BALOBA-1460 file (C-alpha; in Angstrom, 3 decimals):
// residues 220
<rec num="1" residu="m" x="0.059" y="-0.014" z="0.032"/>
<rec num="2" residu="c" x="1.267" y="3.431" z="-0.972"/>
<rec num="3" residu="s" x="1.158" y="6.219" z="1.722"/>
<rec num="4" residu="l" x="-0.338" y="8.352" z="-1.318"/>
<rec num="5" residu="d" x="-3.212" y="6.167" z="-2.038"/>
<rec num="6" residu="g" x="-5.548" y="8.669" z="-0.679"/>
<rec num="7" residu="l" x="-4.314" y="11.362" z="-3.077"/>
<rec num="8" residu="f" x="-4.525" y="8.945" z="-6.086"/>
<rec num="9" residu="a" x="-8.188" y="8.280" z="-5.093"/>
<rec num="10" residu="n" x="-9.087" y="11.954" z="-4.941"/>
<rec num="11" residu="n" x="-7.257" y="12.311" z="-8.294"/>
<rec num="12" residu="r" x="-9.322" y="9.421" z="-9.872"/>
<rec num="13" residu="a" x="-12.429" y="11.083" z="-8.605"/>
<rec num="14" residu="w" x="-11.521" y="14.546" z="-9.848"/>
<rec num="15" residu="a" x="-10.701" y="13.160" z="-13.317"/>
<rec num="16" residu="n" x="-13.952" y="11.178" z="-13.723"/>
<rec num="17" residu="q" x="-15.931" y="14.277" z="-12.473"/>
<rec num="18" residu="r" x="-14.387" y="16.439" z="-15.136"/>
<rec num="19" residu="v" x="-15.096" y="13.758" z="-17.843"/>
<rec num="20" residu="s" x="-18.735" y="13.179" z="-16.790"/>
<rec num="21" residu="e" x="-19.231" y="17.043" z="-17.113"/>
<rec num="22" residu="d" x="-17.191" y="17.416" z="-20.264"/>
<rec num="23" residu="p" x="-16.167" y="14.298" z="-22.208"/>
<rec num="24" residu="e" x="-13.607" y="16.427" z="-24.234"/>
<rec num="25" residu="y" x="-12.240" y="17.995" z="-21.245"/>
<rec num="26" residu="f" x="-8.752" y="16.479" z="-21.079"/>
<rec num="27" residu="t" x="-8.556" y="16.056" z="-24.753"/>
<rec num="28" residu="r" x="-9.023" y="19.842" z="-25.308"/>
<rec num="29" residu="l" x="-6.715" y="20.687" z="-22.516"/>
<rec num="30" residu="a" x="-3.966" y="18.454" z="-23.662"/>
<rec num="31" residu="t" x="-3.686" y="20.144" z="-27.126"/>
<rec num="32" residu="l" x="-3.883" y="23.949" z="-26.016"/>
<rec num="33" residu="q" x="-2.253" y="26.244" z="-23.587"/>
<rec num="34" residu="a" x="-3.197" y="29.929" z="-24.281"/>
<rec num="35" residu="p" x="-3.447" y="31.707" z="-20.898"/>
<rec num="36" residu="k" x="-3.854" y="35.443" z="-20.679"/>
<rec num="37" residu="y" x="-2.342" y="35.591" z="-17.110"/>
<rec num="38" residu="l" x="1.009" y="35.090" z="-15.549"/>
<rec num="39" residu="w" x="0.640" y="34.764" z="-11.849"/>
<rec num="40" residu="i" x="3.982" y="35.333" z="-9.862"/>
<rec num="41" residu="g" x="2.825" y="34.319" z="-6.329"/>
<rec num="42" residu="c" x="3.842" y="33.035" z="-3.011"/>
<rec num="43" residu="s" x="4.454" y="29.227" z="-2.482"/>
<rec num="44" residu="d" x="2.029" y="29.281" z="0.523"/>
<rec num="45" residu="s" x="-0.399" y="26.284" z="0.305"/>
<rec num="46" residu="r" x="-3.319" y="28.567" z="1.160"/>
<rec num="47" residu="v" x="-2.876" y="30.758" z="-2.069"/>
<rec num="48" residu="p" x="-4.034" y="28.577" z="-4.849"/>
<rec num="49" residu="a" x="-3.893" y="30.829" z="-8.106"/>
<rec num="50" residu="n" x="-6.508" y="29.085" z="-10.279"/>
<rec num="51" residu="e" x="-9.099" y="28.846" z="-7.432"/>
<rec num="52" residu="i" x="-8.758" y="32.508" z="-6.278"/>
<rec num="53" residu="l" x="-9.124" y="33.726" z="-9.822"/>
<rec num="54" residu="g" x="-12.079" y="31.436" z="-10.616"/>
<rec num="55" residu="l" x="-10.181" y="30.134" z="-13.807"/>
<rec num="56" residu="a" x="-9.776" y="26.658" z="-15.167"/>
<rec num="57" residu="p" x="-6.547" y="24.802" z="-15.755"/>
<rec num="58" residu="g" x="-4.877" y="26.242" z="-18.856"/>
<rec num="59" residu="e" x="-6.231" y="29.753" z="-18.216"/>
<rec num="60" residu="v" x="-3.349" y="31.154" z="-15.916"/>
<rec num="61" residu="f" x="0.363" y="30.421" z="-15.960"/>
<rec num="62" residu="v" x="1.925" y="30.116" z="-12.459"/>
<rec num="63" residu="h" x="5.172" y="30.649" z="-10.988"/>
<rec num="64" residu="r" x="5.454" y="30.529" z="-7.134"/>
<rec num="65" residu="n" x="8.365" y="31.081" z="-4.514"/>
<rec num="66" residu="v" x="8.681" y="31.931" z="-0.801"/>
<rec num="67" residu="a" x="7.452" y="35.717" z="-0.567"/>
<rec num="68" residu="n" x="6.527" y="36.011" z="-4.314"/>
<rec num="69" residu="l" x="10.055" y="37.470" z="-5.142"/>
<rec num="70" residu="v" x="11.337" y="38.472" z="-8.667"/>
<rec num="71" residu="v" x="15.096" y="38.338" z="-8.347"/>
<rec num="72" residu="h" x="17.245" y="39.344" z="-11.286"/>
<rec num="73" residu="s" x="19.483" y="36.456" z="-10.832"/>
<rec num="74" residu="d" x="16.753" y="33.799" z="-10.549"/>
<rec num="75" residu="l" x="16.737" y="32.028" z="-13.705"/>
<rec num="76" residu="n" x="13.708" y="29.931" z="-12.730"/>
<rec num="77" residu="c" x="11.539" y="33.012" z="-12.305"/>
<rec num="78" residu="l" x="13.082" y="34.756" z="-15.420"/>
<rec num="79" residu="s" x="12.566" y="31.620" z="-17.662"/>
<rec num="80" residu="v" x="8.791" y="31.391" z="-16.604"/>
<rec num="81" residu="l" x="8.401" y="35.248" z="-17.288"/>
<rec num="82" residu="q" x="10.204" y="34.995" z="-20.540"/>
<rec num="83" residu="y" x="8.264" y="32.006" z="-21.695"/>
<rec num="84" residu="a" x="4.949" y="33.633" z="-20.718"/>
<rec num="85" residu="v" x="5.671" y="36.921" z="-22.370"/>
<rec num="86" residu="d" x="7.477" y="35.918" z="-25.505"/>
<rec num="87" residu="v" x="5.921" y="32.544" z="-26.315"/>
<rec num="88" residu="l" x="2.435" y="32.218" z="-24.686"/>
<rec num="89" residu="k" x="1.934" y="36.017" z="-25.242"/>
<rec num="90" residu="v" x="0.145" y="36.619" z="-21.993"/>
<rec num="91" residu="e" x="-1.536" y="40.038" z="-21.588"/>
<rec num="92" residu="h" x="-1.202" y="40.361" z="-17.876"/>
<rec num="93" residu="v" x="1.583" y="39.678" z="-15.362"/>
<rec num="94" residu="m" x="0.326" y="39.592" z="-11.807"/>
<rec num="95" residu="v" x="2.719" y="39.806" z="-8.746"/>
<rec num="96" residu="v" x="0.506" y="38.561" z="-6.003"/>
<rec num="97" residu="g" x="1.510" y="38.860" z="-2.248"/>
<rec num="98" residu="h" x="-0.775" y="37.886" z="0.595"/>
<rec num="99" residu="y" x="-1.318" y="39.157" z="4.102"/>
<rec num="100" residu="g" x="-0.020" y="36.785" z="6.733"/>
<rec num="101" residu="c" x="2.929" y="35.743" z="4.700"/>
<rec num="102" residu="g" x="5.260" y="33.516" z="6.860"/>
<rec num="103" residu="g" x="8.360" y="34.718" z="4.977"/>
<rec num="104" residu="v" x="7.675" y="38.344" z="5.362"/>
<rec num="105" residu="q" x="6.684" y="37.900" z="9.002"/>
<rec num="106" residu="a" x="9.864" y="36.094" z="9.632"/>
<rec num="107" residu="v" x="11.769" y="39.183" z="8.294"/>
<rec num="108" residu="v" x="9.500" y="41.595" z="10.373"/>
<rec num="109" residu="e" x="10.315" y="39.615" z="13.556"/>
<rec num="110" residu="r" x="13.944" y="39.139" z="12.669"/>
<rec num="111" residu="r" x="13.370" y="35.413" z="13.276"/>
<rec num="112" residu="l" x="15.842" y="32.776" z="11.752"/>
<rec num="113" residu="v" x="14.171" y="30.075" z="9.772"/>
<rec num="114" residu="g" x="17.119" y="28.212" z="8.202"/>
<rec num="115" residu="l" x="18.438" y="28.183" z="4.473"/>
<rec num="116" residu="v" x="15.469" y="30.235" z="3.411"/>
<rec num="117" residu="d" x="16.948" y="32.996" z="5.467"/>
<rec num="118" residu="n" x="19.245" y="33.915" z="2.567"/>
<rec num="119" residu="w" x="16.199" y="33.994" z="0.169"/>
<rec num="120" residu="l" x="14.580" y="36.336" z="2.587"/>
<rec num="121" residu="r" x="17.321" y="38.787" z="2.509"/>
<rec num="122" residu="h" x="15.501" y="40.121" z="-0.623"/>
<rec num="123" residu="v" x="12.642" y="41.022" z="1.671"/>
<rec num="124" residu="a" x="14.875" y="42.404" z="4.199"/>
<rec num="125" residu="d" x="16.370" y="44.781" z="1.597"/>
<rec num="126" residu="v" x="12.864" y="46.009" z="0.769"/>
<rec num="127" residu="a" x="12.291" y="46.770" z="4.543"/>
<rec num="128" residu="f" x="15.643" y="48.511" z="4.800"/>
<rec num="129" residu="k" x="14.805" y="50.541" z="1.644"/>
<rec num="130" residu="h" x="11.420" y="51.609" z="3.166"/>
<rec num="131" residu="m" x="12.492" y="52.086" z="6.725"/>
<rec num="132" residu="s" x="11.032" y="55.446" z="6.910"/>
<rec num="133" residu="r" x="7.638" y="54.049" z="5.974"/>
<rec num="134" residu="l" x="7.813" y="51.177" z="8.569"/>
<rec num="135" residu="d" x="7.341" y="51.570" z="12.406"/>
<rec num="136" residu="r" x="9.679" y="49.033" z="13.650"/>
<rec num="137" residu="h" x="8.185" y="49.611" z="17.207"/>
<rec num="138" residu="g" x="4.540" y="49.177" z="16.034"/>
<rec num="139" residu="d" x="2.361" y="46.042" z="15.941"/>
<rec num="140" residu="p" x="4.179" y="43.323" z="14.169"/>
<rec num="141" residu="v" x="1.141" y="42.100" z="12.520"/>
<rec num="142" residu="e" x="0.516" y="45.432" z="11.048"/>
<rec num="143" residu="l" x="4.090" y="45.881" z="10.135"/>
<rec num="144" residu="g" x="3.891" y="42.548" z="8.353"/>
<rec num="145" residu="r" x="0.812" y="43.843" z="6.423"/>
<rec num="146" residu="r" x="2.779" y="46.874" z="5.305"/>
<rec num="147" residu="l" x="5.899" y="45.073" z="4.308"/>
<rec num="148" residu="v" x="3.714" y="42.588" z="2.261"/>
<rec num="149" residu="e" x="2.477" y="45.477" z="0.356"/>
<rec num="150" residu="l" x="5.770" y="47.210" z="-0.211"/>
<rec num="151" residu="n" x="7.346" y="43.992" z="-1.324"/>
<rec num="152" residu="v" x="4.598" y="43.560" z="-4.010"/>
<rec num="153" residu="v" x="5.341" y="47.014" z="-5.337"/>
<rec num="154" residu="e" x="9.062" y="46.410" z="-5.400"/>
<rec num="155" residu="q" x="8.551" y="43.042" z="-7.158"/>
<rec num="156" residu="v" x="6.415" y="44.729" z="-9.787"/>
<rec num="157" residu="s" x="9.357" y="47.194" z="-10.317"/>
<rec num="158" residu="n" x="11.728" y="44.285" z="-10.727"/>
<rec num="159" residu="v" x="9.488" y="42.586" z="-13.376"/>
<rec num="160" residu="c" x="9.310" y="45.954" z="-15.316"/>
<rec num="161" residu="r" x="13.014" y="46.385" z="-15.194"/>
<rec num="162" residu="t" x="13.734" y="42.985" z="-16.761"/>
<rec num="163" residu="t" x="14.924" y="42.929" z="-20.247"/>
<rec num="164" residu="i" x="11.963" y="40.669" z="-21.068"/>
<rec num="165" residu="l" x="9.313" y="43.216" z="-20.357"/>
<rec num="166" residu="r" x="11.530" y="46.114" z="-21.829"/>
<rec num="167" residu="d" x="11.946" y="44.218" z="-24.988"/>
<rec num="168" residu="a" x="8.201" y="43.277" z="-25.218"/>
<rec num="169" residu="w" x="7.087" y="46.818" z="-24.729"/>
<rec num="170" residu="k" x="9.777" y="47.965" z="-27.313"/>
<rec num="171" residu="r" x="8.228" y="45.583" z="-29.768"/>
<rec num="172" residu="g" x="4.872" y="46.990" z="-28.938"/>
<rec num="173" residu="d" x="3.507" y="44.012" z="-27.198"/>
<rec num="174" residu="k" x="0.340" y="44.693" z="-25.150"/>
<rec num="175" residu="v" x="1.306" y="43.324" z="-21.782"/>
<rec num="176" residu="e" x="0.506" y="45.001" z="-18.294"/>
<rec num="177" residu="v" x="2.206" y="44.314" z="-15.005"/>
<rec num="178" residu="h" x="0.039" y="44.381" z="-11.970"/>
<rec num="179" residu="g" x="0.684" y="44.368" z="-8.120"/>
<rec num="180" residu="l" x="-1.812" y="42.523" z="-6.091"/>
<rec num="181" residu="v" x="-2.472" y="41.464" z="-2.429"/>
<rec num="182" residu="y" x="-4.683" y="38.552" z="-1.278"/>
<rec num="183" residu="g" x="-6.436" y="38.553" z="1.963"/>
<rec num="184" residu="l" x="-6.351" y="35.036" z="3.650"/>
<rec num="185" residu="d" x="-9.211" y="36.024" z="5.943"/>
<rec num="186" residu="d" x="-11.644" y="37.142" z="3.211"/>
<rec num="187" residu="g" x="-10.445" y="35.565" z="0.126"/>
<rec num="188" residu="l" x="-10.317" y="38.852" z="-1.716"/>
<rec num="189" residu="l" x="-7.788" y="40.248" z="-4.110"/>
<rec num="190" residu="r" x="-6.852" y="43.988" z="-3.903"/>
<rec num="191" residu="p" x="-4.747" y="46.091" z="-6.364"/>
<rec num="192" residu="l" x="-1.750" y="47.894" z="-5.043"/>
<rec num="193" residu="g" x="-0.768" y="51.140" z="-6.715"/>
<rec num="194" residu="i" x="-0.842" y="51.561" z="-10.372"/>
<rec num="195" residu="s" x="-0.615" y="48.889" z="-13.217"/>
<rec num="196" residu="v" x="2.271" y="49.393" z="-15.706"/>
<rec num="197" residu="d" x="1.693" y="48.860" z="-19.512"/>
<rec num="198" residu="g" x="4.836" y="50.378" z="-21.030"/>
<rec num="199" residu="r" x="3.501" y="53.522" z="-22.176"/>
<rec num="200" residu="g" x="5.015" y="55.498" z="-19.479"/>
<rec num="201" residu="q" x="8.210" y="55.373" z="-17.323"/>
<rec num="202" residu="w" x="8.127" y="52.540" z="-14.949"/>
<rec num="203" residu="e" x="10.109" y="54.765" z="-12.395"/>
<rec num="204" residu="e" x="7.120" y="57.208" z="-12.289"/>
<rec num="205" residu="r" x="4.428" y="54.529" z="-12.038"/>
<rec num="206" residu="h" x="6.698" y="52.957" z="-9.225"/>
<rec num="207" residu="e" x="6.659" y="56.195" z="-7.167"/>
<rec num="208" residu="a" x="2.958" y="56.763" z="-7.814"/>
<rec num="209" residu="s" x="2.226" y="53.215" z="-6.537"/>
<rec num="210" residu="i" x="4.333" y="53.893" z="-3.408"/>
<rec num="211" residu="q" x="2.322" y="57.182" z="-2.879"/>
<rec num="212" residu="t" x="-0.955" y="55.534" z="-3.530"/>
<rec num="213" residu="l" x="-0.118" y="52.811" z="-1.051"/>
<rec num="214" residu="a" x="0.721" y="55.445" z="1.641"/>
<rec num="215" residu="s" x="-2.619" y="57.215" z="1.032"/>
<rec num="216" residu="m" x="-4.525" y="53.806" z="1.324"/>
<rec num="217" residu="n" x="-2.821" y="53.175" z="4.637"/>
<rec num="218" residu="e" x="-3.368" y="56.591" z="6.041"/>
<rec num="219" residu="n" x="-7.148" y="56.387" z="5.004"/>
<rec num="220" residu="g" x="-7.469" y="52.924" z="6.630"/>
């Protein structure tokens, strides 16, 4: 007996249900991948892209890592981004953070986790950059929420600065980059700042996003 037998049973039940609802479901899915969306999100098991967006398999291309980071030396993430933009021709790149992110909270609490601490240095760099916007002596949960938001804005900036997006916009490709945050407690996605579509300077959009975020927090 395999320790994964329960999962195999779930899989068979799911596959049978799909076929009973639509006999051509898997045949169609196997021959076509044409998503309009790329989701760059956190590895957290509570944040499943397709379910949150209400989209079926094949409708969203997904890359996930701890704390939804876009690092310029990360060939895994960059390969996904390049394939999505240049080959699949996605129209929207979404960087999606979530409140209650364990990686971000570890940075806030200066708590050592292990090997992943090296990866989370990128989040710590975001915190350092925005030190004046973060009250280190305030409520840790609220501080975590603010850092989650700022981290998303900075990762949107990182996406826009890649040669992948700059070349796509230079070619005239219609692809937008969005920053979003997901609430674990209510299941809702929220836009953060301003989407970038290549028609203006990303630096200006980045600063506008930071200001918009500050305004949102001041107004509660």
